[in-house]
LOZA-835047 format. One record per residue (C-alpha): y, z, x. Coordinates in Angstrom, 2 decimals, decimal comma. Each point is the difference from the previous one (the first is absolute). Layout:
<recs>
{Y->Y	Z->Z	X->X}
...
</recs>
This chain:
<recs>
{Y->11,49	Z->90,61	X->-153,92}
{Y->-2,06	Z->3,03	X->1,05}
{Y->-1,69	Z->-1,76	X->2,92}
{Y->2,06	Z->0,21	X->3,18}
{Y->0,42	Z->-3,04	X->2,26}
{Y->1,36	Z->0,18	X->3,55}
{Y->1,57	Z->-2,84	X->2,02}
{Y->0,44	Z->0,47	X->3,76}
{Y->2,25	Z->-2,31	X->2,03}
{Y->2,55	Z->0,51	X->2,75}
{Y->2,28	Z->-2,59	X->-1,66}
{Y->2,20	Z->1,84	X->-2,55}
{Y->1,15	Z->-3,33	X->-1,49}
{Y->-3,58	Z->-0,97	X->-0,83}
{Y->-0,61	Z->3,40	X->-1,61}
{Y->3,17	Z->-0,41	X->-2,06}
{Y->-1,22	Z->-3,40	X->-1,20}
{Y->-3,39	Z->1,44	X->-1,01}
{Y->1,76	Z->2,78	X->-1,90}
{Y->1,97	Z->-2,59	X->-1,94}
{Y->-3,13	Z->-2,07	X->-0,75}
{Y->-2,07	Z->2,95	X->-1,21}
{Y->2,71	Z->2,17	X->-1,54}
{Y->-1,18	Z->1,70	X->-3,17}
{Y->-3,54	Z->-1,37	X->0,31}
{Y->-1,58	Z->2,49	X->2,40}
{Y->0,48	Z->3,51	X->1,35}
{Y->1,27	Z->-1,35	X->3,32}
{Y->0,50	Z->1,75	X->3,35}
{Y->1,19	Z->-1,52	X->3,29}
{Y->-0,10	Z->1,04	X->3,66}
{Y->1,56	Z->-1,65	X->3,06}
{Y->-2,62	Z->1,27	X->2,48}
{Y->-3,54	Z->1,24	X->0,22}
{Y->1,19	Z->3,53	X->0,65}
{Y->2,13	Z->-0,03	X->-3,15}
{Y->-2,94	Z->-1,35	X->-2,00}
{Y->-2,34	Z->2,75	X->1,22}
{Y->2,59	Z->2,63	X->-0,91}
{Y->0,10	Z->-1,41	X->-3,53}
{Y->-3,80	Z->0,11	X->-0,10}
{Y->0,01	Z->3,76	X->0,54}
{Y->1,77	Z->0,45	X->-3,35}
{Y->-1,29	Z->-2,97	X->-2,01}
{Y->-3,20	Z->-1,79	X->-0,96}
{Y->0,43	Z->-3,76	X->0,20}
{Y->-2,14	Z->-2,48	X->-1,92}
{Y->1,10	Z->-2,94	X->2,18}
{Y->1,71	Z->-0,22	X->3,39}
{Y->1,42	Z->-3,28	X->1,36}
{Y->1,03	Z->-0,02	X->3,66}
{Y->1,68	Z->-2,39	X->2,41}
{Y->-1,97	Z->-0,64	X->3,22}
{Y->2,62	Z->-0,14	X->2,77}
{Y->1,89	Z->3,28	X->0,03}
{Y->1,23	Z->2,20	X->2,88}
{Y->-2,01	Z->3,07	X->1,13}
{Y->-2,81	Z->-0,49	X->-2,52}
{Y->-1,06	Z->-3,46	X->-1,18}
{Y->-1,36	Z->-0,75	X->-3,45}
{Y->-3,64	Z->0,11	X->1,07}
{Y->0,47	Z->3,50	X->1,39}
{Y->1,84	Z->1,18	X->-3,12}
{Y->-2,67	Z->-1,33	X->-2,35}
{Y->-2,73	Z->1,53	X->2,12}
{Y->1,74	Z->3,37	X->-0,41}
{Y->0,11	Z->-0,59	X->-3,76}
{Y->-3,72	Z->-0,81	X->0,04}
{Y->-0,70	Z->3,34	X->1,68}
{Y->2,41	Z->2,15	X->-2,02}
{Y->-0,16	Z->-1,73	X->-3,40}
{Y->-3,20	Z->-2,09	X->-0,17}
{Y->0,50	Z->-0,92	X->-3,67}
{Y->3,37	Z->-1,65	X->0,66}
{Y->-0,33	Z->-3,79	X->-0,10}
{Y->1,46	Z->-1,40	X->3,22}
{Y->1,78	Z->-3,38	X->0,36}
{Y->1,99	Z->-1,68	X->2,72}
{Y->3,11	Z->-2,19	X->-0,32}
{Y->0,46	Z->-1,92	X->3,22}
{Y->1,58	Z->-2,98	X->1,73}
{Y->-1,92	Z->-3,15	X->0,95}
{Y->-0,10	Z->1,03	X->3,67}
{Y->-2,00	Z->3,10	X->-0,85}
{Y->-2,76	Z->-1,69	X->-1,98}
{Y->-2,66	Z->-0,01	X->2,74}
{Y->0,46	Z->3,71	X->0,60}
{Y->-0,12	Z->0,74	X->-3,73}
{Y->-3,13	Z->-2,12	X->-0,55}
{Y->-1,76	Z->2,19	X->2,55}
{Y->1,13	Z->3,10	X->-1,93}
{Y->-1,20	Z->-1,50	X->-3,30}
{Y->-3,39	Z->-0,82	X->1,49}
{Y->-0,37	Z->3,60	X->1,10}
{Y->0,45	Z->1,05	X->-3,60}
{Y->3,19	Z->1,99	X->0,46}
{Y->2,11	Z->-1,76	X->-2,66}
{Y->-0,45	Z->-1,45	X->-3,47}
{Y->2,43	Z->-2,95	X->0,22}
{Y->2,46	Z->-1,53	X->2,40}
{Y->3,06	Z->-1,95	X->-1,12}
{Y->2,28	Z->-2,23	X->2,04}
{Y->3,78	Z->0,08	X->0,16}
{Y->1,87	Z->-1,23	X->-1,90}
{Y->-2,14	Z->1,03	X->-2,99}
{Y->0,96	Z->-1,45	X->-3,41}
{Y->0,62	Z->2,74	X->-2,60}
{Y->-2,79	Z->-1,22	X->-2,28}
{Y->-2,54	Z->0,10	X->2,88}
{Y->1,18	Z->3,46	X->1,03}
{Y->-0,29	Z->1,36	X->-3,54}
{Y->-3,42	Z->-1,60	X->-0,54}
{Y->-1,34	Z->1,71	X->3,12}
{Y->1,55	Z->3,32	X->-0,97}
{Y->-1,77	Z->-0,23	X->-3,37}
{Y->-3,27	Z->-0,82	X->1,81}
{Y->0,57	Z->2,96	X->2,30}
{Y->0,61	Z->2,35	X->-2,92}
{Y->-3,15	Z->-1,28	X->-1,72}
{Y->-1,97	Z->0,60	X->3,19}
{Y->1,43	Z->3,51	X->0,28}
{Y->-1,03	Z->0,87	X->-3,56}
{Y->-3,46	Z->-1,51	X->0,53}
{Y->-0,48	Z->2,21	X->3,06}
{Y->1,17	Z->3,09	X->-1,85}
{Y->-2,20	Z->-0,80	X->-3,00}
{Y->-3,05	Z->-0,52	X->2,22}
{Y->0,59	Z->3,26	X->1,85}
{Y->0,53	Z->1,77	X->-3,30}
{Y->-3,35	Z->-1,32	X->-1,18}
{Y->-1,78	Z->0,94	X->3,18}
{Y->1,65	Z->3,35	X->0,66}
{Y->0,02	Z->1,34	X->-3,57}
{Y->-2,38	Z->-1,85	X->-2,30}
{Y->-2,74	Z->-0,43	X->2,57}
{Y->0,60	Z->3,42	X->1,49}
{Y->-0,32	Z->1,56	X->-3,44}
{Y->-3,30	Z->-1,79	X->-0,60}
{Y->-1,34	Z->1,11	X->3,34}
{Y->1,02	Z->3,57	X->-0,75}
{Y->-2,71	Z->-0,11	X->-2,67}
{Y->-2,56	Z->-0,66	X->2,75}
{Y->1,33	Z->2,95	X->1,96}
{Y->-0,15	Z->2,20	X->-3,10}
{Y->-3,65	Z->-0,89	X->-0,49}
{Y->-0,65	Z->1,23	X->3,54}
{Y->1,11	Z->3,48	X->-1,07}
{Y->-3,03	Z->0,25	X->-2,26}
{Y->-2,51	Z->-1,04	X->2,63}
{Y->1,51	Z->1,47	X->3,18}
{Y->2,94	Z->2,30	X->-0,76}
{Y->0,49	Z->1,02	X->3,64}
{Y->0,21	Z->-3,65	X->1,10}
{Y->2,44	Z->-0,68	X->-2,82}
{Y->2,19	Z->2,91	X->1,10}
{Y->0,01	Z->-1,20	X->3,58}
{Y->1,01	Z->-3,50	X->-1,07}
{Y->2,77	Z->1,31	X->-2,27}
{Y->1,42	Z->2,28	X->2,69}
{Y->0,00	Z->-2,78	X->2,59}
{Y->1,69	Z->-2,29	X->-2,51}
{Y->2,79	Z->2,55	X->-0,53}
{Y->0,43	Z->0,28	X->3,77}
{Y->0,17	Z->-3,80	X->0,33}
{Y->2,52	Z->-0,23	X->-2,88}
{Y->2,29	Z->2,52	X->1,67}
{Y->-0,27	Z->-1,86	X->3,31}
{Y->0,70	Z->-3,39	X->-1,62}
{Y->3,01	Z->1,42	X->-1,85}
{Y->1,53	Z->0,96	X->3,35}
{Y->-0,72	Z->-3,35	X->1,71}
{Y->0,35	Z->-3,71	X->-0,71}
{Y->-3,35	Z->-1,79	X->0,11}
{Y->-0,87	Z->-3,38	X->-1,49}
{Y->-2,68	Z->0,00	X->-2,71}
{Y->0,01	Z->3,80	X->-0,22}
{Y->-1,77	Z->-0,27	X->-3,38}
{Y->-3,14	Z->-1,24	X->1,78}
{Y->-0,07	Z->3,06	X->2,23}
{Y->0,52	Z->2,37	X->-2,93}
{Y->-2,82	Z->-1,62	X->-1,99}
{Y->-2,26	Z->0,12	X->3,08}
{Y->0,71	Z->3,73	X->0,35}
{Y->-0,72	Z->0,57	X->-3,69}
{Y->-3,37	Z->-1,78	X->0,22}
{Y->-0,91	Z->0,95	X->3,56}
{Y->-2,70	Z->2,46	X->-1,13}
{Y->-1,51	Z->-2,01	X->-2,87}
{Y->-3,11	Z->-0,79	X->2,09}
{Y->-0,76	Z->3,72	X->0,27}
{Y->-1,91	Z->-0,29	X->-3,28}
{Y->-2,93	Z->-1,11	X->2,20}
{Y->0,25	Z->2,96	X->2,40}
{Y->-2,10	Z->3,15	X->-0,68}
{Y->2,05	Z->3,09	X->-0,90}
{Y->-1,54	Z->1,96	X->2,89}
{Y->1,49	Z->-2,47	X->2,49}
{Y->3,41	Z->-0,02	X->-1,70}
{Y->0,07	Z->3,81	X->0,11}
{Y->-0,49	Z->-0,10	X->3,78}
{Y->2,69	Z->-2,67	X->0,43}
{Y->2,60	Z->1,89	X->-2,01}
{Y->-0,86	Z->3,30	X->1,72}
{Y->0,25	Z->-1,77	X->3,40}
{Y->-3,48	Z->1,28	X->0,83}
{Y->-2,46	Z->-1,29	X->2,60}
{Y->-2,02	Z->-2,93	X->-1,27}
{Y->-3,13	Z->-1,87	X->0,99}
{Y->0,77	Z->-3,50	X->1,37}
{Y->-1,92	Z->-1,62	X->-2,84}
{Y->1,98	Z->1,98	X->-2,61}
{Y->3,26	Z->-1,09	X->1,62}
{Y->-1,09	Z->-3,64	X->-0,25}
{Y->-0,83	Z->0,46	X->-3,71}
{Y->3,51	Z->1,30	X->-0,59}
{Y->1,72	Z->-2,69	X->2,06}
{Y->-1,79	Z->-2,70	X->-1,96}
{Y->2,02	Z->1,02	X->-3,08}
{Y->2,84	Z->-2,11	X->1,43}
{Y->-2,23	Z->-3,08	X->-0,09}
{Y->-1,05	Z->0,78	X->-3,58}
{Y->3,61	Z->0,54	X->-1,07}
{Y->1,12	Z->-3,23	X->1,65}
{Y->-2,78	Z->-2,04	X->-1,62}
{Y->0,96	Z->1,32	X->-3,44}
{Y->3,71	Z->-0,79	X->0,48}
{Y->-0,63	Z->-3,43	X->1,55}
{Y->-1,27	Z->-1,19	X->-3,38}
{Y->3,42	Z->0,59	X->-1,58}
{Y->2,35	Z->-3,02	X->0,38}
{Y->3,12	Z->0,52	X->2,14}
{Y->-1,38	Z->3,15	X->1,63}
{Y->-1,57	Z->-1,55	X->3,08}
{Y->2,47	Z->1,73	X->2,32}
{Y->-0,54	Z->3,30	X->-1,80}
{Y->-3,74	Z->-0,40	X->0,58}
{Y->0,60	Z->-0,66	X->3,71}
{Y->2,14	Z->3,14	X->0,29}
{Y->-2,69	Z->2,10	X->-1,69}
{Y->-2,77	Z->-1,45	X->2,19}
{Y->1,82	Z->1,14	X->3,17}
{Y->1,30	Z->3,40	X->-1,13}
{Y->-2,50	Z->1,84	X->2,26}
{Y->1,13	Z->-2,00	X->3,04}
{Y->2,07	Z->1,75	X->2,67}
{Y->2,81	Z->-1,59	X->1,97}
{Y->-2,01	Z->-0,02	X->3,25}
{Y->-2,78	Z->-2,00	X->-1,67}
{Y->-2,36	Z->2,92	X->-0,55}
{Y->-1,28	Z->0,93	X->-3,43}
{Y->-1,57	Z->-2,20	X->-2,65}
{Y->-0,83	Z->-2,86	X->-0,07}
{Y->-1,05	Z->-0,47	X->3,61}
{Y->1,77	Z->-3,20	X->1,02}
{Y->2,75	Z->-1,26	X->2,32}
{Y->2,88	Z->0,60	X->-2,43}
{Y->2,50	Z->2,54	X->1,31}
{Y->3,70	Z->0,78	X->0,36}
{Y->2,43	Z->-2,22	X->-1,94}
{Y->-2,89	Z->-2,28	X->-1,03}
{Y->-1,05	Z->2,70	X->-2,45}
{Y->1,91	Z->-0,65	X->-3,27}
{Y->3,08	Z->2,18	X->-0,35}
{Y->-1,30	Z->1,46	X->-3,26}
{Y->-3,27	Z->1,07	X->1,63}
{Y->1,89	Z->1,69	X->2,85}
{Y->2,15	Z->1,83	X->-2,54}
{Y->-2,93	Z->1,15	X->-2,12}
{Y->-1,85	Z->1,24	X->3,10}
{Y->3,02	Z->2,18	X->0,84}
{Y->0,44	Z->1,13	X->-3,62}
{Y->-3,64	Z->1,03	X->-0,41}
{Y->-0,05	Z->2,03	X->3,22}
{Y->3,44	Z->1,43	X->-0,76}
{Y->-1,30	Z->1,12	X->-3,40}
{Y->-3,11	Z->1,53	X->1,60}
{Y->2,24	Z->2,20	X->2,10}
{Y->2,23	Z->0,96	X->-2,92}
{Y->-3,12	Z->1,10	X->-1,85}
{Y->-0,71	Z->2,41	X->2,87}
{Y->3,43	Z->1,59	X->-0,68}
{Y->1,92	Z->-1,67	X->2,83}
{Y->3,68	Z->-0,78	X->-0,63}
{Y->1,26	Z->-3,59	X->0,15}
{Y->1,35	Z->0,58	X->3,51}
{Y->-3,20	Z->1,59	X->1,24}
{Y->-2,11	Z->-2,79	X->-1,48}
{Y->2,10	Z->-2,76	X->1,59}
{Y->-0,02	Z->1,77	X->3,37}
{Y->-3,79	Z->0,27	X->-0,17}
{Y->-0,27	Z->-3,73	X->-0,74}
{Y->2,30	Z->-0,83	X->2,91}
{Y->-2,18	Z->2,05	X->2,33}
{Y->-2,94	Z->-2,27	X->-0,77}
{Y->1,14	Z->-2,66	X->2,44}
{Y->-0,95	Z->-3,57	X->-0,86}
{Y->-1,41	Z->0,64	X->-3,46}
{Y->3,12	Z->-0,88	X->-1,99}
{Y->2,77	Z->-2,59	X->0,14}
{Y->2,71	Z->1,89	X->1,94}
{Y->2,88	Z->-1,84	X->-1,68}
{Y->-1,36	Z->0,82	X->-3,47}
{Y->-0,48	Z->3,63	X->1,02}
{Y->3,65	Z->0,16	X->1,02}
{Y->1,00	Z->-1,43	X->-3,39}
{Y->-2,32	Z->2,49	X->-1,70}
{Y->1,74	Z->2,81	X->1,82}
{Y->3,38	Z->-1,20	X->-1,25}
{Y->-1,28	Z->-0,36	X->-3,57}
{Y->-1,55	Z->3,46	X->-0,08}
{Y->2,32	Z->2,02	X->2,25}
{Y->2,32	Z->1,13	X->-2,82}
{Y->-0,07	Z->3,76	X->-0,63}
{Y->-3,07	Z->0,72	X->-2,08}
{Y->0,78	Z->1,40	X->-3,43}
{Y->-2,83	Z->2,00	X->-1,43}
{Y->-0,43	Z->-0,88	X->-3,64}
{Y->-0,49	Z->2,87	X->-2,40}
{Y->-3,07	Z->0,15	X->-2,18}
{Y->-1,48	Z->2,22	X->-2,66}
{Y->-3,69	Z->0,44	X->-0,81}
{Y->-1,02	Z->0,12	X->-3,65}
{Y->-3,11	Z->-0,27	X->-2,09}
{Y->0,68	Z->-2,48	X->-2,78}
{Y->-1,79	Z->-2,03	X->-2,64}
{Y->-1,32	Z->-3,41	X->1,05}
{Y->2,11	Z->-1,54	X->-2,78}
{Y->3,15	Z->1,24	X->1,81}
{Y->-0,79	Z->-1,64	X->3,36}
{Y->2,36	Z->-2,62	X->1,46}
{Y->0,21	Z->-2,13	X->3,12}
{Y->2,46	Z->2,29	X->1,80}
{Y->-2,62	Z->2,74	X->0,32}
{Y->-2,77	Z->0,71	X->2,52}
{Y->-3,35	Z->1,70	X->-0,52}
{Y->-0,26	Z->3,52	X->1,39}
{Y->-3,76	Z->0,20	X->-0,41}
{Y->-3,09	Z->-2,11	X->0,38}
{Y->-1,22	Z->-1,18	X->-3,40}
{Y->-3,76	Z->-0,39	X->-0,36}
{Y->-1,75	Z->-1,05	X->-3,19}
{Y->-2,91	Z->1,91	X->-1,49}
{Y->-2,32	Z->-2,68	X->1,41}
{Y->1,40	Z->0,51	X->3,54}
{Y->2,31	Z->-3,01	X->0,22}
{Y->3,17	Z->0,61	X->2,01}
{Y->2,88	Z->-1,27	X->-2,16}
{Y->2,94	Z->1,25	X->2,04}
{Y->0,78	Z->1,59	X->3,35}
{Y->2,46	Z->2,67	X->1,08}
{Y->3,54	Z->-1,38	X->0,56}
{Y->-0,93	Z->-3,27	X->-1,68}
{Y->2,87	Z->-1,71	X->-1,76}
{Y->-0,43	Z->-0,40	X->-3,75}
{Y->-0,27	Z->-3,60	X->-1,21}
{Y->-0,30	Z->-1,51	X->-3,47}
{Y->-3,59	Z->-0,93	X->0,75}
{Y->-0,82	Z->3,57	X->1,00}
{Y->1,65	Z->1,41	X->-3,14}
{Y->-2,08	Z->-2,31	X->-2,21}
{Y->-3,15	Z->0,96	X->1,91}
{Y->0,64	Z->3,73	X->-0,31}
{Y->0,75	Z->-0,35	X->-3,73}
{Y->-3,28	Z->-1,85	X->-0,53}
{Y->-2,03	Z->2,57	X->1,92}
{Y->1,77	Z->2,87	X->-1,79}
{Y->-0,66	Z->-1,53	X->-3,43}
{Y->-3,67	Z->-0,22	X->0,97}
{Y->0,15	Z->3,67	X->1,09}
{Y->-0,91	Z->-0,89	X->3,59}
{Y->3,11	Z->1,83	X->1,28}
{Y->2,46	Z->2,51	X->-1,45}
{Y->3,18	Z->-1,13	X->-1,75}
{Y->2,25	Z->1,65	X->2,61}
{Y->0,62	Z->-0,73	X->3,66}
{Y->2,06	Z->1,66	X->2,74}
{Y->2,71	Z->-2,29	X->1,36}
{Y->2,85	Z->-0,06	X->2,52}
{Y->3,30	Z->-0,98	X->-1,64}
{Y->3,03	Z->-1,05	X->2,10}
{Y->3,18	Z->1,83	X->-1,00}
{Y->3,06	Z->-2,22	X->-0,51}
{Y->3,14	Z->1,61	X->1,36}
</recs>
């Protein structure tokens, strides 16, 4: 009874009949127009929506298309008269609905299709749960390994991921999990890039053309690694085109430009450059203005959405700096020093976020007396 089901029809008698048929079996809602249905959607999450086709102002196809945009997990069905079948078949073929039923619909057929719709809804949720949480958690391990090899690249990827997460939380985008994973792994190919080149990139320094090409090729390396993981083909495509600008410039050099660049790649391009400006002490507003002044490089619609997502008054978090034992480290802290082992290996960079992998690494090096048992960290203060 927890799953909510919505029936939409401009015939109140039909809705009354459905209520009688399904009374006590489902958490049932009804609406006599598309507008009423969309109002209900603002306050409810529906597992299944069943709509009539012929309705005034907004027909069933238009209503279900709105549901597809606003609530993509909702399973969409249509209950229609014989005269509407040709129109509905076209809608089905375009993939906009799960089932269509004809009027009058016997109660047993209606209930069977509702059960199928609920099963489909739970399958979709389960799959997304697997992909967005289980898979994401596994991939986080890959990102954590990057911190050991290239801490600066890891930091850049983590910061861009946080920017992307904030943007996605303020917008509705299908398959947002793919974009977040792409942001998390966007710098994984930097393990092949010499530190001297990465230093120039992160400092926004002048570079030799051949050095710039070496750096840009990290997107190809990252993409090739991710392509080998099942179900992440789109993530790999996003990563491969993250250095591509909206006007077609950037890497790789091909004819892809504008909306043909995957949405995730356009977002990550903005997030990476936005982060670069924040690292040079620009405010959110100053950074977005600077991006907007670079005409043609970024998707203008996405930049407008970015501005809305990041235009809230900026609250400066409070921090304290302490020197603590490695055994007391946790994942809410940030390094406030560069940590170098006795053999010259860089284990951590300034402002690097602490991860479980880093804690284990530091403990191992400390136990081997390659570093001291204490580190200086930045600790956020909870208010």
